[in-house]
C-alpha positions, 0 to 999 in steps of 0.5 A: 281547824278547831282554832280557826272556827273558834277565832271566827266565832269570837270575832263574829260575837265581838264585832257583830254590832256593826250594820252591814250593807248587804241586804236580802236579795242584793246581788253583786258580781266581781273579779279577782286576782289570786295566788295559790299556795299549792300550785305556787301560781297567780290566778284570775277569777269571777264571782256572783254574790247574793244576799240570803238574809241581812248580813249573810250572803252566798257566793259562787266563784270560779278561779283559774290558776295559771300553769306552773311546773306542768300543772294547771288548776281550776276551782269552783267554790260555793261559800257563805259570808257573814258581814260584820260592820267595822267602820262607817258602813264602808269597811266590813270583816267576814268569816267564810265557809263553804264547799270546793270542787278542784280540778288539777291537770298534770301536763308533766312526764308521761307517768304524771300526766292526767287529771284529778278532781277533788271535793273539799271544804273552804274556811277563811276570812276577808275584808271588804271596803265599799267606795260607794253603793255600787263599787267595792274592793276586797281582800280575802284568804281562804284555805281549801281542805282537800285530800292530797291538795290543800291550798291556801288562796289569797285574793284581791278583788273588785265588786259591783253591786246591782 
């Protein structure tokens, strides 16, 4: 974990001279397709983003991972992204950190039925490409650190800015 945070800080310092498009008060909504490493299943999600200050945005997201091996998975995430311009005010890198609430539903054998709820931390990074002032695509990896059910999630999504 210390290595991930150190790398993220170095990247922020090294690339931080770019101008990110996110402005204070800017809002966006998005949809994404994801793959979860623990459940080993595809998922779908939706998110809402808000520009807290220039370069820094908050995000609330909800993801559902399809049932696999008699298990389904929901997660709710509250993350912060710090956008760093990489190219032509269209391509951005962002480290992310935040909180996670995970709900796992076991539908297997009688002694393994039930539900577990966990609170954890998110760390990760993403890239975003803006086609124009309203539409963009992103590729993101986050690792959710939760007791018993750590999961890496890779997502591909689209955003619409207001």
